[in-house]
N, CA, C and O atoms as a GROMACS GRO file, in nm:
protein
  200
    1UNK      N    1   0.727   0.850   0.482
    1UNK     CA    2   0.738   0.839   0.330
    1UNK      C    3   0.582   0.869   0.310
    1UNK      O    4   0.503   0.832   0.396
    2UNK      N    5   0.540   0.933   0.203
    2UNK     CA    6   0.415   0.955   0.162
    2UNK      C    7   0.354   0.861   0.090
    2UNK      O    8   0.406   0.811  -0.009
    3UNK      N    9   0.194   0.818   0.151
    3UNK     CA   10   0.157   0.736   0.063
    3UNK      C   11   0.128   0.710  -0.083
    3UNK      O   12   0.132   0.610  -0.154
    4UNK      N   13   0.091   0.862  -0.106
    4UNK     CA   14   0.113   0.903  -0.290
    4UNK      C   15   0.216   0.848  -0.342
    4UNK      O   16   0.193   0.775  -0.438
    5UNK      N   17   0.346   0.860  -0.304
    5UNK     CA   18   0.473   0.820  -0.342
    5UNK      C   19   0.481   0.678  -0.340
    5UNK      O   20   0.522   0.619  -0.441
    6UNK      N   21   0.438   0.597  -0.209
    6UNK     CA   22   0.432   0.458  -0.229
    6UNK      C   23   0.362   0.395  -0.318
    6UNK      O   24   0.410   0.286  -0.349
    7UNK      N   25   0.248   0.431  -0.380
    7UNK     CA   26   0.148   0.396  -0.438
    7UNK      C   27   0.212   0.412  -0.584
    7UNK      O   28   0.220   0.314  -0.659
    8UNK      N   29   0.261   0.550  -0.624
    8UNK     CA   30   0.321   0.574  -0.723
    8UNK      C   31   0.416   0.506  -0.774
    8UNK      O   32   0.422   0.494  -0.897
    9UNK      N   33   0.512   0.446  -0.690
    9UNK     CA   34   0.625   0.382  -0.697
    9UNK      C   35   0.577   0.236  -0.728
    9UNK      O   36   0.617   0.195  -0.836
   10UNK      N   37   0.487   0.132  -0.644
   10UNK     CA   38   0.422   0.037  -0.666
   10UNK      C   39   0.375   0.034  -0.788
   10UNK      O   40   0.406  -0.066  -0.851
   11UNK      N   41   0.318   0.104  -0.835
   11UNK     CA   42   0.215   0.110  -0.955
   11UNK      C   43   0.347   0.100  -1.062
   11UNK      O   44   0.380  -0.005  -1.118
   12UNK      N   45   0.410   0.222  -1.076
   12UNK     CA   46   0.536   0.214  -1.158
   12UNK      C   47   0.599   0.083  -1.195
   12UNK      O   48   0.611   0.052  -1.313
   13UNK      N   49   0.634   0.018  -1.112
   13UNK     CA   50   0.730  -0.126  -1.077
   13UNK      C   51   0.627  -0.231  -1.139
   13UNK      O   52   0.659  -0.350  -1.146
   14UNK      N   53   0.487  -0.181  -1.189
   14UNK     CA   54   0.342  -0.325  -1.193
   14UNK      C   55   0.369  -0.424  -1.067
   14UNK      O   56   0.370  -0.546  -1.083
   15UNK      N   57   0.388  -0.374  -0.966
   15UNK     CA   58   0.408  -0.491  -0.843
   15UNK      C   59   0.296  -0.526  -0.839
   15UNK      O   60   0.214  -0.460  -0.902
   16UNK      N   61   0.244  -0.659  -0.754
   16UNK     CA   62   0.116  -0.685  -0.767
   16UNK      C   63   0.080  -0.660  -0.620
   16UNK      O   64   0.030  -0.748  -0.551
   17UNK      N   65   0.107  -0.532  -0.574
   17UNK     CA   66   0.025  -0.474  -0.452
   17UNK      C   67   0.042  -0.334  -0.475
   17UNK      O   68   0.107  -0.272  -0.558
   18UNK      N   69  -0.049  -0.291  -0.359
   18UNK     CA   70  -0.057  -0.149  -0.378
   18UNK      C   71  -0.060  -0.060  -0.201
   18UNK      O   72  -0.124  -0.095  -0.102
   19UNK      N   73   0.021   0.041  -0.215
   19UNK     CA   74   0.007   0.058  -0.060
   19UNK      C   75  -0.122   0.132  -0.026
   19UNK      O   76  -0.157   0.237  -0.079
   20UNK      N   77  -0.189   0.065   0.069
   20UNK     CA   78  -0.351   0.083   0.063
   20UNK      C   79  -0.364   0.211   0.173
   20UNK      O   80  -0.428   0.315   0.158
   21UNK      N   81  -0.299   0.176   0.268
   21UNK     CA   82  -0.308   0.282   0.424
   21UNK      C   83  -0.165   0.313   0.467
   21UNK      O   84  -0.068   0.241   0.444
   22UNK      N   85  -0.166   0.443   0.541
   22UNK     CA   86  -0.055   0.448   0.566
   22UNK      C   87  -0.067   0.542   0.733
   22UNK      O   88  -0.111   0.657   0.741
   23UNK      N   89  -0.022   0.466   0.842
   23UNK     CA   90  -0.062   0.509   0.969
   23UNK      C   91   0.056   0.567   0.983
   23UNK      O   92   0.158   0.500   0.967
   24UNK      N   93   0.062   0.713   1.018
   24UNK     CA   94   0.153   0.776   1.047
   24UNK      C   95   0.218   0.755   1.186
   24UNK      O   96   0.143   0.727   1.279
   25UNK      N   97   0.335   0.763   1.206
   25UNK     CA   98   0.379   0.811   1.335
   25UNK      C   99   0.327   0.758   1.421
   25UNK      O  100   0.294   0.833   1.513
   26UNK      N  101   0.284   0.568   1.444
   26UNK     CA  102   0.272   0.510   1.547
   26UNK      C  103   0.307   0.559   1.661
   26UNK      O  104   0.233   0.623   1.735
   27UNK      N  105   0.484   0.516   1.692
   27UNK     CA  106   0.547   0.574   1.786
   27UNK      C  107   0.624   0.671   1.702
   27UNK      O  108   0.615   0.674   1.579
   28UNK      N  109   0.707   0.755   1.777
   28UNK     CA  110   0.775   0.893   1.734
   28UNK      C  111   0.913   0.829   1.603
   28UNK      O  112   0.994   0.902   1.546
   29UNK      N  113   0.901   0.691   1.589
   29UNK     CA  114   1.049   0.694   1.480
   29UNK      C  115   0.987   0.602   1.374
   29UNK      O  116   1.044   0.579   1.268
   30UNK      N  117   0.857   0.545   1.410
   30UNK     CA  118   0.729   0.393   1.318
   30UNK      C  119   0.630   0.488   1.305
   30UNK      O  120   0.558   0.556   1.378
   31UNK      N  121   0.660   0.464   1.143
   31UNK     CA  122   0.485   0.450   1.062
   31UNK      C  123   0.475   0.337   1.021
   31UNK      O  124   0.580   0.273   1.012
   32UNK      N  125   0.345   0.269   0.980
   32UNK     CA  126   0.321   0.178   0.937
   32UNK      C  127   0.202   0.160   0.771
   32UNK      O  128   0.090   0.209   0.759
   33UNK      N  129   0.277   0.077   0.669
   33UNK     CA  130   0.195   0.119   0.580
   33UNK      C  131   0.112  -0.022   0.548
   33UNK      O  132   0.177  -0.126   0.538
   34UNK      N  133  -0.007  -0.022   0.534
   34UNK     CA  134  -0.049  -0.172   0.473
   34UNK      C  135  -0.048  -0.164   0.327
   34UNK      O  136  -0.035  -0.069   0.250
   35UNK      N  137  -0.066  -0.293   0.308
   35UNK     CA  138  -0.048  -0.304   0.204
   35UNK      C  139  -0.177  -0.421   0.146
   35UNK      O  140  -0.227  -0.509   0.216
   36UNK      N  141  -0.205  -0.399   0.028
   36UNK     CA  142  -0.309  -0.477  -0.026
   36UNK      C  143  -0.289  -0.530  -0.186
   36UNK      O  144  -0.227  -0.456  -0.264
   37UNK      N  145  -0.336  -0.639  -0.226
   37UNK     CA  146  -0.320  -0.743  -0.331
   37UNK      C  147  -0.352  -0.610  -0.442
   37UNK      O  148  -0.373  -0.499  -0.393
   38UNK      N  149  -0.353  -0.623  -0.555
   38UNK     CA  150  -0.408  -0.583  -0.696
   38UNK      C  151  -0.424  -0.686  -0.790
   38UNK      O  152  -0.349  -0.783  -0.801
   39UNK      N  153  -0.544  -0.657  -0.872
   39UNK     CA  154  -0.572  -0.722  -1.010
   39UNK      C  155  -0.463  -0.662  -1.116
   39UNK      O  156  -0.389  -0.566  -1.101
   40UNK      N  157  -0.476  -0.745  -1.220
   40UNK     CA  158  -0.380  -0.723  -1.356
   40UNK      C  159  -0.435  -0.581  -1.414
   40UNK      O  160  -0.362  -0.520  -1.492
   41UNK      N  161  -0.563  -0.525  -1.378
   41UNK     CA  162  -0.604  -0.379  -1.429
   41UNK      C  163  -0.562  -0.285  -1.313
   41UNK      O  164  -0.594  -0.168  -1.331
   42UNK      N  165  -0.496  -0.314  -1.195
   42UNK     CA  166  -0.454  -0.232  -1.103
   42UNK      C  167  -0.539  -0.191  -1.014
   42UNK      O  168  -0.514  -0.090  -0.948
   43UNK      N  169  -0.662  -0.265  -0.995
   43UNK     CA  170  -0.779  -0.234  -0.905
   43UNK      C  171  -0.706  -0.323  -0.773
   43UNK      O  172  -0.622  -0.413  -0.782
   44UNK      N  173  -0.772  -0.263  -0.643
   44UNK     CA  174  -0.712  -0.335  -0.538
   44UNK      C  175  -0.795  -0.442  -0.501
   44UNK      O  176  -0.915  -0.425  -0.524
   45UNK      N  177  -0.761  -0.552  -0.447
   45UNK     CA  178  -0.854  -0.632  -0.410
   45UNK      C  179  -0.858  -0.700  -0.290
   45UNK      O  180  -0.770  -0.770  -0.241
   46UNK      N  181  -1.017  -0.662  -0.226
   46UNK     CA  182  -1.060  -0.667  -0.104
   46UNK      C  183  -1.037  -0.796  -0.072
   46UNK      O  184  -1.069  -0.885  -0.150
   47UNK      N  185  -0.977  -0.823   0.051
   47UNK     CA  186  -0.978  -0.966   0.091
   47UNK      C  187  -0.970  -0.959   0.268
   47UNK      O  188  -0.881  -0.908   0.336
   48UNK      N  189  -1.068  -1.014   0.306
   48UNK     CA  190  -1.060  -1.059   0.483
   48UNK      C  191  -0.950  -1.132   0.525
   48UNK      O  192  -0.897  -1.222   0.460
   49UNK      N  193  -0.915  -1.090   0.640
   49UNK     CA  194  -0.824  -1.178   0.711
   49UNK      C  195  -0.906  -1.310   0.772
   49UNK      O  196  -1.019  -1.317   0.821
   50UNK      N  197  -0.810  -1.402   0.750
   50UNK     CA  198  -0.886  -1.544   0.807
   50UNK      C  199  -0.871  -1.543   0.984
   50UNK      O  200  -0.918  -1.636   1.050
   0.00000   0.00000   0.00000
């Protein structure tokens, strides 16, 4: 799936997350989407892993 499509879908659904990054074809049949939290204005919230 295209990163822009995922971002648009999540935005239209007013989801509290956004698709931040797409790692395409990590394996022949596997793509990984990295998600990030969004604030109420749709701005991505930066968080560090603990």
